Structure formats: C-alpha cells, structure tokens
A tleap script that builds the chain and sets N, CA, C and O, in Angstrom:
source leaprc.protein.ff14SB
mol = sequence {
  NMET LEU LEU ARG THR HIE LEU GLY GLU VAL
  ILE ARG ASP SER ARG LYS VAL GLN GLY ARG
  THR LEU ARG ASP VAL SER ALA SER ALA ARG
  VAL SER LEU GLY TYR LEU SER GLU VAL GLU
  ARG GLY GLU LYS GLU ALA SER SER GLU LEU
  LEU ALA ALA ILE CYS ASP ALA LEU GLN LEU
  PRO LEU SER ARG LEU PHE ALA GLU VAL SER
  ASP ARG PHE ALA GLY GLU GLU ASN GLU THR
  LEU ALA THR PRO VAL ALA LEU PRO VAL ARG
  PRO GLN PRO GLU ALA GLN ALA PRO ALA CALA
}
set mol.1.N position { 0.852 -1.177 0.000 }
set mol.1.CA position { 0.000 0.000 0.000 }
set mol.1.C position { 0.899 1.242 0.000 }
set mol.1.O position { 2.013 1.220 0.522 }
set mol.2.N position { 0.399 2.296 -0.584 }
set mol.2.CA position { 1.160 3.534 -0.700 }
set mol.2.C position { 1.122 4.345 0.591 }
set mol.2.O position { 0.159 4.273 1.353 }
set mol.3.N position { 2.167 5.105 0.823 }
set mol.3.CA position { 2.238 5.988 1.980 }
set mol.3.C position { 1.050 6.932 2.015 }
set mol.3.O position { 0.444 7.131 3.068 }
set mol.4.N position { 0.712 7.520 0.865 }
set mol.4.CA position { -0.373 8.490 0.846 }
set mol.4.C position { -1.708 7.856 1.225 }
set mol.4.O position { -2.580 8.528 1.776 }
set mol.5.N position { -1.870 6.568 0.932 }
set mol.5.CA position { -3.107 5.875 1.303 }
set mol.5.C position { -3.214 5.747 2.812 }
set mol.5.O position { -4.267 6.023 3.388 }
set mol.6.N position { -2.142 5.335 3.448 }
set mol.6.CA position { -2.145 5.217 4.913 }
set mol.6.C position { -2.321 6.588 5.568 }
set mol.6.O position { -3.082 6.720 6.526 }
set mol.7.N position { -1.633 7.594 5.069 }
set mol.7.CA position { -1.782 8.946 5.629 }
set mol.7.C position { -3.236 9.391 5.557 }
set mol.7.O position { -3.785 9.906 6.531 }
set mol.8.N position { -3.849 9.193 4.407 }
set mol.8.CA position { -5.243 9.592 4.235 }
set mol.8.C position { -6.177 8.854 5.175 }
set mol.8.O position { -7.094 9.447 5.743 }
set mol.9.N position { -5.942 7.554 5.340 }
set mol.9.CA position { -6.794 6.763 6.233 }
set mol.9.C position { -6.696 7.245 7.674 }
set mol.9.O position { -7.707 7.357 8.367 }
set mol.10.N position { -5.474 7.531 8.125 }
set mol.10.CA position { -5.292 7.992 9.505 }
set mol.10.C position { -5.939 9.361 9.697 }
set mol.10.O position { -6.574 9.607 10.722 }
set mol.11.N position { -5.784 10.240 8.730 }
set mol.11.CA position { -6.415 11.563 8.812 }
set mol.11.C position { -7.932 11.418 8.859 }
set mol.11.O position { -8.592 12.032 9.697 }
set mol.12.N position { -8.481 10.613 7.965 }
set mol.12.CA position { -9.939 10.414 7.938 }
set mol.12.C position { -10.433 9.789 9.244 }
set mol.12.O position { -11.438 10.229 9.803 }
set mol.13.N position { -9.723 8.757 9.730 }
set mol.13.CA position { -10.122 8.112 10.984 }
set mol.13.C position { -10.098 9.106 12.139 }
set mol.13.O position { -11.004 9.108 12.973 }
set mol.14.N position { -9.072 9.950 12.195 }
set mol.14.CA position { -8.972 10.955 13.263 }
set mol.14.C position { -10.121 11.956 13.184 }
set mol.14.O position { -10.707 12.327 14.202 }
set mol.15.N position { -10.433 12.383 11.974 }
set mol.15.CA position { -11.532 13.337 11.778 }
set mol.15.C position { -12.859 12.723 12.206 }
set mol.15.O position { -13.660 13.373 12.877 }
set mol.16.N position { -13.089 11.480 11.820 }
set mol.16.CA position { -14.359 10.828 12.148 }
set mol.16.C position { -14.495 10.558 13.644 }
set mol.16.O position { -15.583 10.695 14.202 }
set mol.17.N position { -13.403 10.179 14.291 }
set mol.17.CA position { -13.436 9.958 15.742 }
set mol.17.C position { -13.847 11.246 16.453 }
set mol.17.O position { -14.549 11.209 17.464 }
set mol.18.N position { -13.410 12.370 15.923 }
set mol.18.CA position { -13.760 13.667 16.507 }
set mol.18.C position { -15.163 14.115 16.110 }
set mol.18.O position { -15.662 15.117 16.621 }
set mol.19.N position { -15.795 13.385 15.213 }
set mol.19.CA position { -17.136 13.750 14.767 }
set mol.19.C position { -17.165 15.018 13.932 }
set mol.19.O position { -18.155 15.750 13.932 }
set mol.20.N position { -16.069 15.277 13.215 }
set mol.20.CA position { -15.971 16.500 12.417 }
set mol.20.C position { -16.197 16.204 10.946 }
set mol.20.O position { -15.965 15.090 10.479 }
set mol.21.N position { -16.647 17.205 10.234 }
set mol.21.CA position { -16.895 17.066 8.797 }
set mol.21.C position { -15.665 17.482 8.003 }
set mol.21.O position { -14.779 18.169 8.511 }
set mol.22.N position { -15.631 17.053 6.753 }
set mol.22.CA position { -14.582 17.515 5.843 }
set mol.22.C position { -14.592 19.036 5.748 }
set mol.22.O position { -13.543 19.681 5.750 }
set mol.23.N position { -15.778 19.587 5.668 }
set mol.23.CA position { -15.917 21.041 5.533 }
set mol.23.C position { -15.303 21.765 6.736 }
set mol.23.O position { -14.600 22.762 6.574 }
set mol.24.N position { -15.570 21.263 7.923 }
set mol.24.CA position { -15.048 21.870 9.144 }
set mol.24.C position { -13.516 21.819 9.178 }
set mol.24.O position { -12.859 22.826 9.442 }
set mol.25.N position { -12.970 20.660 8.913 }
set mol.25.CA position { -11.508 20.505 8.971 }
set mol.25.C position { -10.838 21.284 7.850 }
set mol.25.O position { -9.791 21.895 8.062 }
set mol.26.N position { -11.425 21.270 6.666 }
set mol.26.CA position { -10.817 22.003 5.552 }
set mol.26.C position { -10.784 23.502 5.854 }
set mol.26.O position { -9.808 24.178 5.526 }
set mol.27.N position { -11.840 24.022 6.473 }
set mol.27.CA position { -11.862 25.437 6.833 }
set mol.27.C position { -10.807 25.740 7.898 }
set mol.27.O position { -10.100 26.743 7.805 }
set mol.28.N position { -10.702 24.876 8.904 }
set mol.28.CA position { -9.712 25.088 9.972 }
set mol.28.C position { -8.283 25.004 9.454 }
set mol.28.O position { -7.408 25.746 9.898 }
set mol.29.N position { -8.055 24.098 8.513 }
set mol.29.CA position { -6.708 23.900 7.972 }
set mol.29.C position { -6.400 24.844 6.811 }
set mol.29.O position { -5.266 24.906 6.337 }
set mol.30.N position { -7.428 25.585 6.353 }
set mol.30.CA position { -7.287 26.471 5.189 }
set mol.30.C position { -6.843 25.694 3.948 }
set mol.30.O position { -5.921 26.082 3.230 }
set mol.31.N position { -7.548 24.575 3.732 }
set mol.31.CA position { -7.311 23.697 2.595 }
set mol.31.C position { -8.664 23.510 1.920 }
set mol.31.O position { -9.689 23.427 2.595 }
set mol.32.N position { -8.670 23.445 0.595 }
set mol.32.CA position { -9.959 23.266 -0.073 }
set mol.32.C position { -10.564 21.921 0.309 }
set mol.32.O position { -9.855 20.939 0.525 }
set mol.33.N position { -11.870 21.903 0.385 }
set mol.33.CA position { -12.603 20.701 0.752 }
set mol.33.C position { -12.279 19.558 -0.208 }
set mol.33.O position { -12.061 18.425 0.219 }
set mol.34.N position { -12.248 19.860 -1.498 }
set mol.34.CA position { -11.951 18.841 -2.499 }
set mol.34.C position { -10.563 18.254 -2.340 }
set mol.34.O position { -10.365 17.047 -2.479 }
set mol.35.N position { -9.597 19.129 -2.045 }
set mol.35.CA position { -8.225 18.650 -1.901 }
set mol.35.C position { -8.090 17.777 -0.661 }
set mol.35.O position { -7.444 16.730 -0.705 }
set mol.36.N position { -8.701 18.203 0.451 }
set mol.36.CA position { -8.661 17.408 1.670 }
set mol.36.C position { -9.306 16.039 1.428 }
set mol.36.O position { -8.800 15.017 1.892 }
set mol.37.N position { -10.401 16.029 0.714 }
set mol.37.CA position { -11.075 14.771 0.390 }
set mol.37.C position { -10.145 13.855 -0.407 }
set mol.37.O position { -10.086 12.653 -0.147 }
set mol.38.N position { -9.422 14.417 -1.371 }
set mol.38.CA position { -8.484 13.619 -2.172 }
set mol.38.C position { -7.331 13.101 -1.318 }
set mol.38.O position { -6.866 11.980 -1.523 }
set mol.39.N position { -6.868 13.901 -0.366 }
set mol.39.CA position { -5.806 13.452 0.538 }
set mol.39.C position { -6.319 12.288 1.374 }
set mol.39.O position { -5.625 11.283 1.529 }
set mol.40.N position { -7.524 12.414 1.912 }
set mol.40.CA position { -8.095 11.345 2.735 }
set mol.40.C position { -8.274 10.050 1.947 }
set mol.40.O position { -8.129 8.962 2.506 }
set mol.41.N position { -8.582 10.153 0.676 }
set mol.41.CA position { -8.765 8.960 -0.157 }
set mol.41.C position { -7.439 8.421 -0.697 }
set mol.41.O position { -7.420 7.401 -1.387 }
set mol.42.N position { -6.334 9.099 -0.386 }
set mol.42.CA position { -5.030 8.643 -0.857 }
set mol.42.C position { -4.769 8.944 -2.306 }
set mol.42.O position { -3.909 8.319 -2.927 }
set mol.43.N position { -5.505 9.903 -2.861 }
set mol.43.CA position { -5.345 10.250 -4.274 }
set mol.43.C position { -4.337 11.365 -4.497 }
set mol.43.O position { -3.848 11.535 -5.614 }
set mol.44.N position { -4.018 12.126 -3.464 }
set mol.44.CA position { -3.056 13.235 -3.572 }
set mol.44.C position { -1.954 13.065 -2.546 }
set mol.44.O position { -2.193 12.626 -1.422 }
set mol.45.N position { -0.747 13.419 -2.949 }
set mol.45.CA position { 0.406 13.458 -2.053 }
set mol.45.C position { 0.397 14.806 -1.352 }
set mol.45.O position { 0.581 15.839 -1.994 }
set mol.46.N position { 0.188 14.806 -0.068 }
set mol.46.CA position { 0.154 16.058 0.688 }
set mol.46.C position { 1.580 16.484 1.046 }
set mol.46.O position { 2.401 15.655 1.437 }
set mol.47.N position { 1.864 17.769 0.912 }
set mol.47.CA position { 3.166 18.293 1.315 }
set mol.47.C position { 3.269 18.273 2.833 }
set mol.47.O position { 2.264 18.123 3.528 }
set mol.48.N position { 4.477 18.424 3.339 }
set mol.48.CA position { 4.657 18.449 4.793 }
set mol.48.C position { 3.930 19.639 5.404 }
set mol.48.O position { 3.408 19.539 6.515 }
set mol.49.N position { 3.888 20.770 4.690 }
set mol.49.CA position { 3.178 21.945 5.191 }
set mol.49.C position { 1.684 21.684 5.280 }
set mol.49.O position { 1.034 22.077 6.249 }
set mol.50.N position { 1.147 21.024 4.273 }
set mol.50.CA position { -0.276 20.703 4.271 }
set mol.50.C position { -0.602 19.697 5.374 }
set mol.50.O position { -1.606 19.847 6.070 }
set mol.51.N position { 0.239 18.674 5.539 }
set mol.51.CA position { 0.010 17.709 6.614 }
set mol.51.C position { 0.035 18.395 7.973 }
set mol.51.O position { -0.780 18.088 8.843 }
set mol.52.N position { 0.964 19.319 8.154 }
set mol.52.CA position { 1.043 20.049 9.422 }
set mol.52.C position { -0.225 20.865 9.658 }
set mol.52.O position { -0.728 20.913 10.781 }
set mol.53.N position { -0.747 21.505 8.612 }
set mol.53.CA position { -1.964 22.310 8.756 }
set mol.53.C position { -3.164 21.423 9.088 }
set mol.53.O position { -3.995 21.785 9.921 }
set mol.54.N position { -3.252 20.274 8.442 }
set mol.54.CA position { -4.356 19.353 8.715 }
set mol.54.C position { -4.250 18.820 10.140 }
set mol.54.O position { -5.247 18.752 10.859 }
set mol.55.N position { -3.046 18.445 10.544 }
set mol.55.CA position { -2.844 17.946 11.909 }
set mol.55.C position { -3.174 19.017 12.940 }
set mol.55.O position { -3.772 18.721 13.974 }
set mol.56.N position { -2.787 20.262 12.664 }
set mol.56.CA position { -3.135 21.361 13.580 }
set mol.56.C position { -4.652 21.491 13.694 }
set mol.56.O position { -5.187 21.657 14.791 }
set mol.57.N position { -5.335 21.415 12.565 }
set mol.57.CA position { -6.794 21.533 12.561 }
set mol.57.C position { -7.445 20.400 13.354 }
set mol.57.O position { -8.487 20.592 13.981 }
set mol.58.N position { -6.825 19.219 13.321 }
set mol.58.CA position { -7.358 18.060 14.032 }
set mol.58.C position { -6.801 17.941 15.451 }
set mol.58.O position { -7.185 17.042 16.199 }
set mol.59.N position { -5.906 18.840 15.815 }
set mol.59.CA position { -5.194 18.764 17.101 }
set mol.59.C position { -4.562 17.380 17.262 }
set mol.59.O position { -4.629 16.746 18.316 }
set mol.60.N position { -3.958 16.956 16.179 }
set mol.60.CA position { -3.289 15.663 16.097 }
set mol.60.C position { -1.801 15.929 15.881 }
set mol.60.O position { -1.417 16.458 14.837 }
set mol.61.N position { -0.955 15.571 16.852 }
set mol.61.CA position { 0.476 15.800 16.648 }
set mol.61.C position { 0.966 15.079 15.389 }
set mol.61.O position { 0.590 13.936 15.131 }
set mol.62.N position { 1.793 15.749 14.629 }
set mol.62.CA position { 2.337 15.167 13.404 }
set mol.62.C position { 3.062 13.860 13.718 }
set mol.62.O position { 2.990 12.904 12.947 }
set mol.63.N position { 3.754 13.824 14.844 }
set mol.63.CA position { 4.462 12.598 15.236 }
set mol.63.C position { 3.475 11.447 15.448 }
set mol.63.O position { 3.790 10.298 15.137 }
set mol.64.N position { 2.300 11.744 15.967 }
set mol.64.CA position { 1.274 10.722 16.181 }
set mol.64.C position { 0.753 10.196 14.836 }
set mol.64.O position { 0.525 8.998 14.672 }
set mol.65.N position { 0.570 11.113 13.883 }
set mol.65.CA position { 0.144 10.719 12.541 }
set mol.65.C position { 1.140 9.730 11.953 }
set mol.65.O position { 0.756 8.667 11.466 }
set mol.66.N position { 2.426 10.085 12.002 }
set mol.66.CA position { 3.448 9.222 11.416 }
set mol.66.C position { 3.605 7.915 12.188 }
set mol.66.O position { 3.890 6.876 11.592 }
set mol.67.N position { 3.421 7.956 13.507 }
set mol.67.CA position { 3.501 6.727 14.300 }
set mol.67.C position { 2.387 5.761 13.902 }
set mol.67.O position { 2.620 4.561 13.757 }
set mol.68.N position { 1.186 6.286 13.727 }
set mol.68.CA position { 0.056 5.443 13.322 }
set mol.68.C position { 0.284 4.874 11.924 }
set mol.68.O position { 0.001 3.702 11.674 }
set mol.69.N position { 0.792 5.699 11.018 }
set mol.69.CA position { 1.080 5.220 9.659 }
set mol.69.C position { 2.149 4.128 9.719 }
set mol.69.O position { 2.043 3.113 9.030 }
set mol.70.N position { 3.165 4.337 10.533 }
set mol.70.CA position { 4.227 3.347 10.694 }
set mol.70.C position { 3.674 2.032 11.230 }
set mol.70.O position { 4.063 0.961 10.764 }
set mol.71.N position { 2.780 2.103 12.195 }
set mol.71.CA position { 2.165 0.889 12.745 }
set mol.71.C position { 1.383 0.139 11.677 }
set mol.71.O position { 1.407 -1.091 11.629 }
set mol.72.N position { 0.694 0.877 10.826 }
set mol.72.CA position { -0.086 0.232 9.763 }
set mol.72.C position { 0.824 -0.453 8.751 }
set mol.72.O position { 0.525 -1.554 8.288 }
set mol.73.N position { 1.939 0.198 8.407 }
set mol.73.CA position { 2.901 -0.439 7.506 }
set mol.73.C position { 3.480 -1.693 8.153 }
set mol.73.O position { 3.625 -2.723 7.494 }
set mol.74.N position { 3.809 -1.609 9.437 }
set mol.74.CA position { 4.373 -2.767 10.139 }
set mol.74.C position { 3.385 -3.922 10.135 }
set mol.74.O position { 3.780 -5.074 9.952 }
set mol.75.N position { 2.110 -3.630 10.332 }
set mol.75.CA position { 1.100 -4.675 10.291 }
set mol.75.C position { 1.036 -5.344 8.932 }
set mol.75.O position { 0.924 -6.567 8.838 }
set mol.76.N position { 1.105 -4.543 7.878 }
set mol.76.CA position { 1.109 -5.103 6.520 }
set mol.76.C position { 2.338 -5.971 6.289 }
set mol.76.O position { 2.245 -7.057 5.717 }
set mol.77.N position { 3.482 -5.486 6.735 }
set mol.77.CA position { 4.721 -6.243 6.541 }
set mol.77.C position { 4.664 -7.566 7.296 }
set mol.77.O position { 5.111 -8.592 6.782 }
set mol.78.N position { 4.122 -7.553 8.503 }
set mol.78.CA position { 4.013 -8.794 9.276 }
set mol.78.C position { 3.121 -9.796 8.567 }
set mol.78.O position { 3.414 -10.992 8.547 }
set mol.79.N position { 2.032 -9.311 7.985 }
set mol.79.CA position { 1.145 -10.209 7.239 }
set mol.79.C position { 1.871 -10.784 6.037 }
set mol.79.O position { 1.753 -11.974 5.745 }
set mol.80.N position { 2.619 -9.944 5.341 }
set mol.80.CA position { 3.344 -10.387 4.151 }
set mol.80.C position { 4.450 -11.364 4.529 }
set mol.80.O position { 4.648 -12.378 3.860 }
set mol.81.N position { 5.168 -11.055 5.603 }
set mol.81.CA position { 6.290 -11.904 5.998 }
set mol.81.C position { 5.835 -13.198 6.662 }
set mol.81.O position { 6.613 -14.147 6.754 }
set mol.82.N position { 4.591 -13.253 7.125 }
set mol.82.CA position { 4.072 -14.463 7.753 }
set mol.82.C position { 3.895 -15.580 6.732 }
set mol.82.O position { 3.878 -16.759 7.087 }
set mol.83.N position { 3.764 -15.208 5.480 }
set mol.83.CA position { 3.617 -16.194 4.418 }
set mol.83.C position { 5.003 -16.551 3.893 }
set mol.83.O position { 5.710 -15.691 3.369 }
set mol.84.N position { 5.391 -17.811 4.031 }
set mol.84.CA position { 6.726 -18.197 3.550 }
set mol.84.C position { 6.869 -17.943 2.051 }
set mol.84.O position { 5.940 -18.152 1.270 }
set mol.85.N position { 8.022 -17.499 1.691 }
set mol.85.CA position { 8.316 -17.230 0.288 }
set mol.85.C position { 9.395 -18.197 -0.153 }
set mol.85.O position { 10.459 -18.276 0.462 }
set mol.86.N position { 9.123 -18.929 -1.212 }
set mol.86.CA position { 10.118 -19.851 -1.754 }
set mol.86.C position { 11.066 -19.070 -2.655 }
set mol.86.O position { 10.650 -18.448 -3.632 }
set mol.87.N position { 12.322 -19.114 -2.314 }
set mol.87.CA position { 13.327 -18.440 -3.114 }
set mol.87.C position { 13.960 -19.440 -4.076 }
set mol.87.O position { 14.192 -20.592 -3.710 }
set mol.88.N position { 14.238 -19.009 -5.294 }
set mol.88.CA position { 14.875 -19.932 -6.237 }
set mol.88.C position { 16.301 -20.245 -5.789 }
set mol.88.O position { 17.016 -19.375 -5.291 }
set mol.89.N position { 16.691 -21.478 -5.972 }
set mol.89.CA position { 18.039 -21.908 -5.612 }
set mol.89.C position { 18.729 -22.354 -6.885 }
set mol.89.O position { 18.249 -23.223 -7.613 }
set mol.90.N position { 19.874 -21.729 -7.129 }
set mol.90.CA position { 20.634 -22.137 -8.313 }
set mol.90.C position { 21.414 -23.404 -7.982 }
set mol.90.O position { 22.025 -23.503 -6.918 }
set mol.91.N position { 21.393 -24.364 -8.887 }
set mol.91.CA position { 22.186 -25.576 -8.633 }
set mol.91.C position { 23.675 -25.233 -8.635 }
set mol.91.O position { 24.146 -24.414 -9.424 }
set mol.92.N position { 24.380 -25.871 -7.746 }
set mol.92.CA position { 25.827 -25.667 -7.662 }
set mol.92.C position { 26.502 -26.416 -8.807 }
set mol.92.O position { 26.107 -27.533 -9.139 }
set mol.93.N position { 27.517 -25.803 -9.408 }
set mol.93.CA position { 28.220 -26.522 -10.485 }
set mol.93.C position { 28.891 -27.784 -9.912 }
set mol.93.O position { 29.419 -27.776 -8.799 }
set mol.94.N position { 28.854 -28.832 -10.683 }
set mol.94.CA position { 29.456 -30.079 -10.229 }
set mol.94.C position { 30.962 -29.924 -10.182 }
set mol.94.O position { 31.581 -29.332 -11.067 }
set mol.95.N position { 31.527 -30.470 -9.128 }
set mol.95.CA position { 32.986 -30.437 -8.987 }
set mol.95.C position { 33.586 -31.373 -10.028 }
set mol.95.O position { 33.121 -32.499 -10.208 }
set mol.96.N position { 34.605 -30.903 -10.699 }
set mol.96.CA position { 35.244 -31.727 -11.712 }
set mol.96.C position { 36.322 -32.582 -11.064 }
set mol.96.O position { 37.072 -32.121 -10.203 }
set mol.97.N position { 36.383 -33.805 -11.484 }
set mol.97.CA position { 37.405 -34.720 -10.951 }
set mol.97.C position { 38.758 -34.312 -11.533 }
set mol.97.O position { 38.850 -33.936 -12.701 }
set mol.98.N position { 39.810 -34.388 -10.705 }
set mol.98.CA position { 41.139 -34.023 -11.223 }
set mol.98.C position { 41.568 -34.979 -12.341 }
set mol.98.O position { 41.300 -36.179 -12.300 }
set mol.99.N position { 42.228 -34.413 -13.317 }
set mol.99.CA position { 42.690 -35.191 -14.465 }
set mol.99.C position { 43.829 -36.097 -14.010 }
set mol.99.O position { 44.641 -35.705 -13.172 }
set mol.100.N position { 43.891 -37.323 -14.570 }
set mol.100.CA position { 44.935 -38.293 -14.181 }
set mol.100.C position { 46.193 -38.099 -14.950 }
set mol.100.O position { 47.162 -38.830 -14.743 }
savepdb mol mol.pdb
quit
C-alpha cells in the first residue's frame, strides 16, 4: 500500500473519531474541501506543510500521525512476511574430478 493511502486513512479516521466534517476541517486547515477529500482517499500526495496544517486543525500531533502510519505499515509487513516465500536456488556446479 502507498504511503499516501495510509496517511489519508489515519487523517480520515482521526476526523471521524472527533465527529468532524470535511468542511469543518478544511476550513480550519485552510485547505480546499476537495483537496482534503483527495488526501483522505489517498489520491493526492500532501506536502509536509499541508500535513502540518491538517494535523493542527485536528489537534493531532504530526508525530502521532506518522507513528500510526508506521504501525499500519508494520502490520502489513508482518502479514506479508508471515507467508513463507520460496526463493529460487541455483544448482551448484558439479565439482570436476582431477585429471589423471
């Protein structure tokens, strides 16, 4: 999954937990409603300045946002790594017998 997808999910989850609308948060963050919606859906890469403004509007520390995103990536990696992966093994060249 892409970084922007996880960022958007955490932002949306935080907004919904607070019972706030896109319109409310976009106004507080001074970001267009459409752009915030695209960020939440993982369709736009938000700049660090924009992420900071959104986090300020949500009273969500930026470090908390990144920690949650990191946890989600770790969960995905654990699921992926839990499934054994067969790696191809190249046959070793046969040792040649010394010439007589």
